[in-house]
C-alpha positions in Angstrom: 0.0 0.0 0.0 1.4 3.4 -1.0 2.4 6.2 1.3 -0.4 8.6 0.7 -3.2 6.0 0.6 -2.6 5.2 4.3 -2.5 8.8 5.6 -4.0 9.1 9.1 -7.1 11.3 8.8 -8.7 10.9 12.2 -8.2 14.6 12.9 -10.4 15.4 9.9 -13.2 13.0 10.9 -15.3 15.6 12.5 -15.9 17.2 9.1 -16.8 14.0 7.3 -20.3 12.7 6.7 -19.5 9.0 6.2 -17.4 6.3 7.7 -14.5 4.6 5.8 -16.0 1.7 3.8 -15.3 -1.0 1.3 -17.2 -2.2 -1.7 -18.7 -5.6 -1.0 -17.6 -8.4 -3.2 -19.5 -11.1 -1.3 -20.4 -14.6 -2.3 -23.6 -16.3 -1.1 -23.3 -18.0 2.2 -25.6 -19.4 4.8 -23.2 -18.9 7.7 -24.4 -16.5 10.4 -20.9 -15.6 11.8 -17.9 -14.0 10.2 -15.3 -16.7 9.5 -11.5 -16.4 9.8 -11.5 -16.0 6.0 -13.6 -12.8 6.2 -10.7 -10.4 5.9 -10.7 -7.2 3.8 -8.9 -9.0 1.0 -11.7 -11.6 0.6 -14.8 -9.6 1.5 -17.5 -10.5 4.1 -19.5 -13.7 3.9 -22.9 -11.9 3.9 -25.8 -14.2 3.0 -27.4 -13.5 -0.3 -31.0 -13.6 1.1 -31.7 -10.8 3.6 -35.3 -9.8 4.6 -34.3 -6.1 4.5 -33.9 -6.2 0.7 -37.6 -6.8 -0.1 -40.3 -4.2 -0.4 -40.5 -3.7 3.4 -42.2 -1.0 5.3 -39.5 1.5 6.3 -41.5 2.4 9.4 -41.2 -1.1 10.8 -37.9 -1.6 12.7 -36.8 -5.1 11.9 -33.4 -6.5 12.8 -31.2 -7.1 9.8 -28.0 -8.1 11.6 -26.7 -8.6 15.2 -23.1 -7.6 15.6 -21.9 -8.9 18.9 -25.4 -8.4 20.2 -26.0 -4.9 18.9 -28.8 -4.6 16.4 -28.6 -3.1 12.9 -32.1 -2.5 11.7 -33.8 -2.1 8.3 -34.4 1.6 9.2 -30.7 2.0 9.8 -29.9 0.7 6.4 -32.6 2.7 4.7 -31.6 6.0 6.3 -27.9 5.5 5.5 -28.7 4.5 2.0 -30.7 7.7 1.6 -27.6 9.8 2.5 -25.7 8.2 -0.4 -28.5 8.6 -2.9 -29.0 12.3 -1.9 -25.2 12.9 -2.3 -25.5 11.6 -5.9 -28.3 13.8 -7.1 -31.2 11.7 -5.7 -31.4 9.2 -8.5 -29.9 5.8 -8.8 -31.0 2.7 -10.8 -32.6 -0.2 -9.1 -29.5 -2.3 -9.7 -27.3 0.4 -8.2 -29.6 0.7 -5.2 -29.5 -3.0 -4.5 -25.7 -2.9 -4.6 -25.6 0.1 -2.4 -27.7 -1.7 0.2 -25.1 -4.4 0.6 -22.4 -1.8 0.9 -24.3 0.1 3.5 -24.8 -3.0 5.6 -21.0 -3.6 5.6 -20.4 0.0 6.5 -22.7 -0.3 9.5 -21.0 -3.5 10.6 -17.6 -1.9 10.6 -18.9 1.2 12.3 -20.6 -0.9 15.0 -17.3 -2.9 15.6 -15.3 0.4 15.9 -17.8 1.9 18.4 -17.8 -1.4 20.5 -14.0 -1.5 20.6 -13.8 2.1 21.7 -16.3 1.5 24.5 -14.4 -1.6 25.6 -11.4 0.7 26.0 -13.5 3.1 28.0 -13.6 5.7 25.3 -16.7 7.8 25.4 -17.9 10.3 22.8 -20.2 12.9 24.4 -23.4 14.0 22.8 -22.1 17.6 22.9 -19.1 16.5 20.7 -21.4 14.8 18.3 -23.7 17.7 18.1 -20.8 20.1 17.5 -19.5 18.1 14.6 -23.0 17.7 13.2 -23.4 21.5 13.2 -20.1 21.9 11.5 -21.2 19.4 8.8 -24.4 21.3 8.3 -22.8 24.7 8.0 -19.6 23.8 6.1 -20.5 20.8 4.0 -24.1 21.8 3.2 -24.0 25.5 3.8 -27.3 25.4 5.7 -28.5 26.2 9.1 -29.3 23.3 11.5 -33.1 23.4 11.1 -32.8 23.5 7.3 -30.3 20.6 7.4 -32.7 18.5 9.5 -35.5 19.2 7.0 -33.2 18.3 4.1 -32.3 15.0 5.7 -35.9 14.1 6.4 -37.0 15.1 2.9 -34.4 12.7 1.5 -35.7 9.8 3.6 -32.9 10.0 6.1 -32.5 11.5 9.5 -30.2 13.5 11.7 -29.7 10.5 14.0 -28.2 8.3 11.3 -25.6 11.0 10.4 -24.8 11.5 14.1 -24.2 7.8 14.5 -21.7 8.0 11.6 -20.0 10.9 13.3 -19.9 9.0 16.6 -18.2 6.1 14.9 -15.6 8.2 13.2 -14.7 10.2 16.4 -14.6 7.0 18.5 -12.3 5.1 16.1 -9.9 8.1 15.6 -9.7 8.5 19.4 -9.1 4.8 19.9 -6.2 4.9 17.3 -4.7 7.9 19.0 -4.7 6.1 22.3 -3.8 2.5 21.4 -1.6 2.9 18.3 -0.2 6.4 17.9 2.0 6.4 21.1 3.9 3.3 19.8 4.8 4.8 16.4 8.3 6.0 16.0 9.9 7.9 13.1 13.6 8.7 13.0 15.1 12.0 12.1 17.2 10.3 9.5 14.0 9.1 7.7 12.7 12.6 7.5 16.0 14.1 6.3 16.1 11.4 3.6 12.7 12.5 2.3 13.7 16.2 2.3 16.8 15.3 0.2 14.7 13.4 -2.3 12.3 16.3 -2.6 15.1 18.8 -3.3 16.6 16.3 -5.8 13.1 16.2 -7.5 12.7 20.0 -7.8 10.9 20.9 -11.0 9.4 17.5 -11.6 5.7 16.9 -11.7 3.5 15.9 -8.7 -0.2 15.3 -8.7 -3.1 15.9 -6.4 -5.2 12.8 -6.7 -8.5 11.5 -5.5 -8.7 7.7 -5.2 -11.3 5.1 -4.7 -9.4 1.9 -3.7 -11.0 -1.5 -3.3 -9.1 -4.7 -2.4 -9.8 -7.8 -4.4 -8.7 -11.4 -3.9 -7.9 -13.2 -7.1 -11.2 -15.1 -7.1 -13.2 -11.8 -6.6 -11.1 -9.6 -9.0 -13.6 -9.6 -11.9 -16.6 -8.9 -9.7 -14.8 -6.0 -7.9 -13.6 -4.6 -11.3 -17.2 -4.8 -12.6 -18.5 -3.0 -9.5 -15.9 -0.3 -10.0 -16.9 0.2 -13.6 -20.4 0.8 -12.5 -19.2 3.4 -10.0 -17.1 5.1 -12.7 -20.2 5.3 -14.9 -22.2 6.9 -12.1 -19.4 9.5 -11.5 -19.1 10.3 -15.2 -22.9 10.8 -15.3 -22.6 13.5 -12.6 -22.3 11.4 -9.4 -20.2 12.8 -6.6 -16.6 11.4 -6.6 -16.3 12.5 -2.9 -19.5 10.7 -1.9 -18.5 7.5 -3.6 -15.0 7.6 -2.1 -16.4 8.1 1.4 -18.8 5.2 1.1 -16.8 2.7 -1.0 -13.0 3.3 -0.7 -11.1 1.0 1.6 -8.3 3.5 1.9 -8.2 5.6 5.1 -8.6 8.7 2.9 -12.2 7.7 2.5 -13.2 10.1 5.2 -11.7 13.0 3.2 -13.4 12.0 0.0 -10.5 10.0 -1.3 -8.1 12.9 -1.5 -4.5 11.6 -1.4 -3.1 15.1 -1.3 0.0 15.9 -3.3 2.0 12.8 -4.4 5.0 12.2 -6.6 5.0 9.4 -9.2 7.5 7.4 -7.1 5.0 7.3 -4.2 2.4 5.6 -6.3 2.2 2.0 -7.7 3.6 2.0 -11.2 0.2 1.5 -12.8 -1.3 4.6 -11.0 1.8 6.7 -11.8 1.4 5.8 -15.5 -2.3 6.6 -15.5 -1.8 9.9 -13.7 0.9 11.0 -16.2 -1.7 10.7 -19.1 -4.7 12.4 -17.3 -6.0 15.9 -17.7 -7.1 17.9 -14.7 -10.6 17.0 -13.8 -10.5 13.6 -15.6 -11.6 10.3 -13.9 -10.2 7.0 -15.0 -10.4 3.4 -13.9 -10.5 0.8 -12.7 -6.7 0.6 -12.6 -5.2 -2.6 -11.3 -2.8 -2.2 -8.4 -1.2 -4.7 -6.0 -4.1 -6.2 -4.0 -7.0 -4.6 -5.8 -8.2 -1.8 -8.1 -8.4 2.0 -8.0 -10.4 4.7 -9.6 -8.4 7.9 -10.0 -9.5 11.5 -10.2 -6.8 14.1 -11.1 -7.7 17.1 -9.0 -4.6 19.2 -9.9 -0.9 19.0 -10.8 2.2 21.2 -10.2 5.9 21.3 -10.3 7.7 20.2 -7.1 9.3 23.1 -5.2 8.5 25.5 -8.1 6.1 28.4 -7.7 2.9 27.8 -9.6 1.9 30.9 -11.6 -1.8 29.7 -11.2 -1.5 30.6 -7.5 -1.3 34.3 -8.3 -3.9 36.3 -6.3 -5.8 38.6 -8.6 -7.8 41.8 -8.0 -10.7 41.6 -10.5 -13.6 43.8 -11.4 -16.6 42.1 -13.2 -19.0 43.9 -15.4 -22.1 42.0 -16.4 -25.3 42.5 -18.5 -28.3 40.3 -18.6 -30.9 39.6 -21.3 -34.7 39.9 -20.8 -36.8 36.8 -21.2 -37.5 35.9 -24.9 -34.1 37.3 -26.1 -33.1 35.4 -29.2 -29.5 34.1 -29.9 -29.1 36.7 -32.6 -30.2 39.5 -30.3 -27.9 38.3 -27.5 -25.0 38.1 -29.9 -25.6 41.7 -31.1 -25.9 43.0 -27.6 -22.7 41.1 -26.5 -20.8 42.7 -29.4 -21.8 46.2 -28.3 -20.8 45.2 -24.7 -17.4 44.0 -25.9 -16.7 47.2 -27.9 -17.6 49.3 -24.8 -15.5 47.3 -22.4 -12.4 46.9 -24.6 -12.1 50.7 -24.5 -11.7 50.7 -20.7 -8.5 52.4 -19.6 -7.9 50.7 -16.3 -10.2 49.8 -13.5 -10.7 53.4 -12.4 -12.9 54.1 -15.5 -14.8 50.8 -15.2 -17.7 52.1 -13.0 -18.4 55.0 -15.2 -18.5 52.9 -18.4 -20.7 50.3 -16.6 -23.2 53.0 -15.7 -23.3 54.2 -19.3 -24.1 50.8 -20.7 -26.3 49.5 -17.9 -23.9 46.9 -16.6 -23.6 45.7 -13.0 -20.2 45.8 -11.2 -18.7 43.3 -8.7 -15.2 43.7 -7.2 -13.1 40.9 -5.8 -9.6 41.4 -4.6 -8.8 37.8 -3.5 -9.3 35.6 -6.5 -6.7 32.9 -7.1 -6.1 32.4 -10.8 -6.4 28.6 -10.5 -9.9 29.0 -9.0 -11.2 30.5 -12.2 -12.9 28.1 -14.7 -10.3 26.4 -16.9 -11.1 28.3 -20.2 -10.7 31.6 -18.4 -7.4 30.9 -16.7 -5.2 31.3 -19.8 -7.2 34.4 -20.9 -6.8 36.2 -17.6 -3.2 35.1 -17.1 -2.3 36.9 -20.4 -4.0 40.2 -19.5 -2.0 43.3 -18.5 -3.2 45.4 -15.5 -6.2 47.4 -16.6 -7.1 45.2 -19.5 -10.5 43.5 -19.9 -11.2 39.9 -21.1 -13.4 39.0 -24.0 -17.1 38.7 -23.1 -18.2 35.3 -21.9 -21.6 33.8 -20.8 -24.8 32.7 -22.3 -28.3 33.9 -23.2 -29.6 32.5 -20.0 -26.9 33.8 -17.6 -26.0 37.0 -19.3 -22.6 38.2 -20.5 -19.6 39.3 -18.4 -16.1 40.6 -18.7 -13.4 40.6 -16.2 -11.0 43.5 -15.8 -7.6 42.8 -14.2 -6.9 45.5 -11.6 -4.0 43.9 -9.8 -1.9 40.7 -9.5 0.2 39.3 -6.7 2.5 36.6 -8.0 3.2 33.6 -5.8 6.5 33.3 -3.9 8.9 30.5 -4.6 7.6 27.2 -3.3 9.4 25.6 -0.4 9.6 22.0 0.8 7.3 20.7 3.5 8.5 21.4 7.0 10.5 18.7 8.9 7.5 18.4 11.3 5.0 18.0 8.5 7.0 15.2 6.9 7.4 13.4 10.2 3.7 13.7 10.9 2.9 12.2 7.5 5.2 9.2 8.1 3.6 8.7 11.5 0.2 8.8 10.0 1.1 6.2 7.4 2.2 3.7 10.0 -0.8 4.4 12.2 -3.1 3.6 9.4 -1.3 0.4 8.4 -1.8 -0.8 11.9 -5.4 0.5 12.0 -6.3 -1.7 9.0 -5.0 -4.7 10.8 -6.8 -3.7 13.9 -10.2 -3.5 12.1 -9.5 -6.8 10.2 -9.0 -8.5 13.6 -12.2 -7.1 14.9 -14.1 -8.5 11.9 -12.5 -11.9 12.4 -13.5 -12.1 16.1 -17.0 -10.7 15.7 -20.2 -12.7 16.1 -22.6 -11.5 13.4 -26.0 -13.0 12.9 -28.3 -12.2 10.0 -32.1 -12.4 9.9 
């Protein structure tokens, strides 16, 4: 397993809305307990026939599984499934929904085992902590107030309680790892210094910011896992949320951060992933790519040159002038109006004259002094990068949204990039080792669990 895939992300768990999970590649079995073979590489032996998967009444609480005596109900599964469906636009096929139900059940089994182990170690997560994290999720991830968030969850067939249970599981597990594993992890100064030397030697070469959905696959399950991943890839390409799928399906510890590996160099990746990344365009999603032990779906979030200032990190001061079109405007009328708008704005002599010209042509004005070049839409980046101070871009927009121009009022170029700090590198190495042990920890909990299905 590569360095970045196993990054310890417990400190970020309070901002997540889903527990780390794996895609189920199960074979039919009548056993009611998890056998010693039910390790992550082979999948869980979940029976094919489960009463929850019929057309049941969601208002009737019916036990679907007992995990060491704790009940997972049909309502639990339905509410958790509703979160995933909502995160992907509210529409999934019947086949996809059936597959998601199996995945949700495994998520809940792992979550229950993690909470049970934390409680056995006298780790308690207070309701106040859970509520605080829930509020942060509502405000930061959904940009809604708490009441609106509650209404949103109910309208999607879920509930605040199911999300709070996820939060409890993530906080409990991360705290357990910090207590039982982190104190016994050691990283030497010489290891950190070796990494710094390699970074300096790699200056100017390309590194990638990658999102990954990783799923393990034993040889006998490889084709089934690959097929499942192709279905996920199709859903993402049709507009599904990569982050949501990574949170629910990825076996990597980065699942809680939506699969984000952070910045990685090709040498940190399995060769097949490095080769794939080198051929991708920013924003592209590819897969499944075979890696040792399983498969990955890759999402290229960004790329840059190591220890080299990225001109796209320039901070711009922009002034936007915009005009709209009344309902019923034809394409020809909009084109004519846009041409007049372009002529007027191209005669702007610096940002100081922009407001007066805007008033003359009936345009609205918006100022923003903290826009990073790389945050602009791709087609605009090269255009704005080539502008001189005081110049305006060509008009852009549509009949529906109106037409805009951007005037460059100022530009602060980025400083020369520097290597990560000694402490940051040491922290990353520690996190890698913590997560390797955490995966073994959870595997052992699965092996020892008594799980009964109804």
